[in-house]
C-alpha positions as CSV (number, residue, x, y, z in Angstrom):
1,M,14.5,-34.0,54.4
2,V,12.3,-36.5,52.6
3,D,10.2,-35.6,49.5
4,I,7.3,-38.1,49.1
5,H,5.8,-36.3,46.1
6,S,7.8,-35.6,43.0
7,H,7.8,-36.1,39.2
8,I,11.5,-36.1,38.8
9,L,11.7,-39.5,37.0
10,F,12.2,-38.9,33.4
11,G,10.1,-40.2,30.5
12,V,7.1,-41.4,32.5
13,D,4.6,-38.6,32.8
14,D,4.5,-34.8,32.4
15,G,7.6,-34.4,34.7
16,A,11.2,-34.6,33.8
17,E,11.9,-35.4,30.1
18,T,15.5,-36.6,30.1
19,L,17.9,-38.4,32.4
20,E,20.0,-35.2,32.7
21,E,17.0,-33.2,33.8
22,S,16.3,-35.8,36.5
23,L,19.9,-35.6,37.7
24,Q,19.8,-31.8,37.8
25,L,16.6,-31.8,39.8
26,C,18.3,-34.2,42.2
27,R,21.3,-32.0,42.5
28,E,18.9,-29.0,43.4
29,A,17.2,-31.2,46.0
30,V,20.5,-32.1,47.7
31,K,21.4,-28.4,47.9
32,L,18.2,-27.7,49.7
33,G,18.7,-30.5,52.1
34,Y,16.9,-33.5,50.8
35,K,18.3,-37.0,51.4
36,D,15.3,-39.1,50.0
37,I,12.9,-38.6,47.1
38,V,9.9,-40.6,46.1
39,C,9.4,-40.7,42.3
40,S,5.7,-40.5,42.4
41,S,4.9,-40.3,38.7
42,H,1.3,-39.8,37.7
43,Y,-0.8,-43.0,37.4
44,K,-4.0,-42.5,35.4
45,K,-5.8,-45.2,33.5
46,G,-5.5,-44.7,29.8
47,K,-2.9,-41.9,30.1
48,Y,-0.1,-42.6,32.5
49,E,0.3,-46.3,33.2
50,N,4.0,-46.5,34.3
51,K,5.3,-47.2,30.8
52,N,9.1,-47.1,31.1
53,Y,8.9,-46.6,34.9
54,A,10.9,-49.6,36.1
55,E,13.6,-49.2,33.5
56,N,14.0,-45.5,33.9
57,F,14.0,-45.8,37.7
58,K,17.0,-48.2,37.5
59,L,18.8,-46.0,35.0
60,L,18.3,-43.0,37.3
61,K,19.5,-44.9,40.3
62,I,22.6,-46.0,38.5
63,A,23.3,-42.5,37.2
64,L,23.0,-41.0,40.7
65,K,25.6,-43.4,42.0
66,E,28.0,-42.8,39.0
67,K,27.6,-39.0,39.4
68,R,28.0,-39.2,43.1
69,I,24.8,-37.4,43.8
70,D,24.0,-38.2,47.5
71,I,20.3,-38.9,47.4
72,N,18.2,-42.0,47.7
73,I,15.2,-42.5,45.3
74,H,12.2,-44.6,46.1
75,P,9.3,-45.9,43.9
76,G,5.8,-44.4,44.0
77,N,2.9,-43.0,42.1
78,E,0.4,-40.2,42.4
79,I,-2.8,-41.9,41.6
80,Y,-5.6,-40.0,39.9
81,L,-8.8,-41.1,41.5
82,D,-11.3,-40.8,38.6
83,M,-13.7,-43.7,38.2
84,D,-11.7,-45.5,35.5
85,T,-8.4,-45.4,37.5
86,F,-10.2,-46.4,40.8
87,F,-11.7,-49.4,39.3
88,S,-8.5,-50.5,37.7
89,L,-6.4,-50.5,41.0
90,D,-7.1,-54.1,41.6
91,E,-4.8,-54.8,38.8
92,K,-2.0,-53.5,41.0
93,K,0.0,-51.9,38.2
94,F,0.7,-48.9,40.4
95,N,3.5,-48.3,42.9
96,T,2.9,-47.7,46.6
97,L,5.2,-45.1,48.3
98,G,8.6,-46.7,48.9
99,D,7.1,-50.3,48.8
100,S,5.0,-49.4,51.9
101,N,1.3,-49.7,52.1
102,Y,0.9,-45.9,51.7
103,I,-0.5,-44.6,48.4
104,L,-0.5,-41.0,47.3
105,V,-3.9,-39.9,45.7
106,E,-5.4,-36.9,43.9
107,F,-8.9,-36.1,43.0
108,P,-10.5,-34.8,39.7
109,R,-11.9,-31.3,40.1
110,G,-15.6,-31.2,41.0
111,L,-15.8,-34.7,42.4
112,L,-18.5,-34.8,45.2
113,F,-17.2,-35.2,48.8
114,K,-19.3,-38.3,49.3
115,V,-17.7,-39.9,46.2
116,K,-14.2,-39.0,47.4
117,Y,-15.0,-40.4,50.9
118,S,-16.4,-43.6,49.5
119,M,-13.3,-44.3,47.4
120,I,-10.9,-43.5,50.2
121,S,-12.8,-45.7,52.6
122,S,-12.8,-48.5,50.0
123,L,-9.0,-48.3,49.6
124,I,-8.5,-48.3,53.4
125,N,-10.6,-51.4,53.7
126,K,-8.3,-53.0,51.1
127,G,-5.3,-52.5,53.4
128,Y,-3.9,-49.2,52.0
129,K,-3.0,-46.1,54.0
130,I,-3.9,-42.9,52.2
131,I,-2.2,-39.6,51.6
132,I,-4.1,-36.9,49.8
133,A,-1.9,-34.8,47.6
134,H,-1.8,-31.0,47.4
135,I,-4.8,-30.4,49.6
136,E,-4.7,-26.7,48.7
137,R,-6.1,-27.5,45.2
138,Y,-9.5,-28.5,46.6
139,P,-11.1,-25.3,47.7
140,E,-14.4,-27.1,47.7
141,L,-13.3,-29.2,50.6
142,S,-14.3,-27.7,53.9
143,K,-12.2,-27.9,57.1
144,E,-14.8,-30.3,58.5
145,E,-14.6,-32.6,55.4
146,I,-10.9,-32.7,55.6
147,L,-11.1,-33.6,59.2
148,K,-13.5,-36.5,58.4
149,F,-10.7,-37.9,56.1
150,K,-8.2,-37.5,59.0
151,E,-10.6,-39.4,61.2
152,L,-10.1,-42.4,58.9
153,G,-6.3,-42.1,59.3
154,V,-5.7,-40.3,56.1
155,K,-2.6,-38.1,55.9
156,I,-2.8,-34.6,54.3
157,Q,0.0,-33.3,52.0
158,S,0.5,-29.8,50.9
159,N,2.8,-28.5,48.2
160,I,5.7,-26.3,49.4
161,S,5.0,-23.8,46.6
162,A,1.5,-23.1,48.2
163,I,2.9,-21.9,51.5
164,P,2.9,-18.1,50.8
165,G,-0.6,-18.0,49.5
166,L,-2.0,-20.1,52.3
167,L,-0.2,-18.2,55.0
168,K,-1.5,-14.9,53.7
169,K,-5.1,-16.3,53.6
170,D,-5.1,-18.2,56.9
171,N,-2.7,-20.6,58.5
172,L,-5.3,-23.0,60.0
173,L,-4.0,-25.9,57.8
174,Y,-0.7,-25.7,59.6
175,S,-1.4,-24.3,63.1
176,E,-4.2,-26.8,63.7
177,N,-2.1,-29.7,62.5
178,I,-4.3,-30.5,59.5
179,V,-1.4,-30.8,57.1
180,D,0.9,-33.7,57.9
181,I,3.5,-33.4,55.2
182,L,5.0,-30.8,52.9
183,A,6.4,-32.0,49.5
184,S,7.8,-30.5,46.4
185,D,5.5,-31.8,43.6
186,A,8.6,-30.9,41.5
187,H,8.2,-31.5,37.7
188,N,11.0,-29.8,35.8
189,L,13.8,-27.4,35.9
190,E,11.9,-24.5,34.3
191,Y,9.2,-23.6,36.8
192,R,8.3,-26.5,39.1
193,N,11.6,-27.3,40.7
194,Y,13.4,-27.1,44.1
195,S,13.6,-23.4,44.5
196,F,11.9,-23.1,47.9
197,H,14.3,-20.9,49.9
198,R,11.7,-18.2,50.2
199,E,8.9,-20.5,51.2
200,F,11.0,-22.1,53.9
201,I,11.9,-18.7,55.3
202,L,8.3,-17.7,55.4
203,F,7.2,-21.0,57.1
204,K,9.8,-20.7,59.8
205,T,8.7,-17.1,60.4
206,F,5.0,-18.0,60.7
207,I,5.1,-21.5,62.2
208,G,8.6,-22.2,63.4
209,E,11.6,-24.4,62.5
210,G,10.4,-27.3,64.6
211,K,7.1,-27.5,62.7
212,L,8.9,-27.4,59.4
213,K,11.1,-30.3,60.4
214,I,8.1,-32.4,61.4
215,L,6.4,-31.7,58.0
216,T,9.5,-32.2,55.8
217,E,11.5,-34.8,57.7
218,D,9.8,-36.6,60.6
219,S,6.4,-37.4,59.1
220,P,7.5,-38.3,55.6
221,R,10.3,-40.5,56.9
222,E,7.8,-42.5,58.9
223,I,6.1,-43.4,55.7
224,L,9.3,-44.7,54.2
225,K,9.9,-46.8,57.3
């Protein structure tokens, strides 16, 4: 499997704090079946600006090889699309996903749809392909509005931890192919990690193993390609 949304890179944002914590998260991911992880640390102007990112990424990559942890890591960011961050993106201090033209974005709460749509359209016009992170966190977005994003070619990501709640409420996000990718959004060992066995069982029961493979392997691997 491929995880395009994680905060396992230590010392960069509110995710892993130490190299050992990063390594342990990778060990957990391997046990679950992951082969590739994008280190999509937060990028927000004035708060998270990739300080230590390049150095710590290299250190983690070396340590994974030394510890013989069989996983590939890739650069990336989760970009917080408030106005300050949006207007700073021309400085190109952020990472695309795996050095592709895909970028992972999240929105501030309460941002009007027309503002969201305008920013996404602008980024697409600049040559980026967009993935919206954890779509379940935006209850203000209607199905019709999400589909308008998809008409632009935007991909929709959902967190694996959201599966139980979404399936209990309704499963339209999955059954109607609105969600393109499932990812971990893993942060730490304590409560946002790779303990997803229950969620995967639920998903297989409601949607099927084939659909799970598309969302956790096929679709995210296409992005890395």
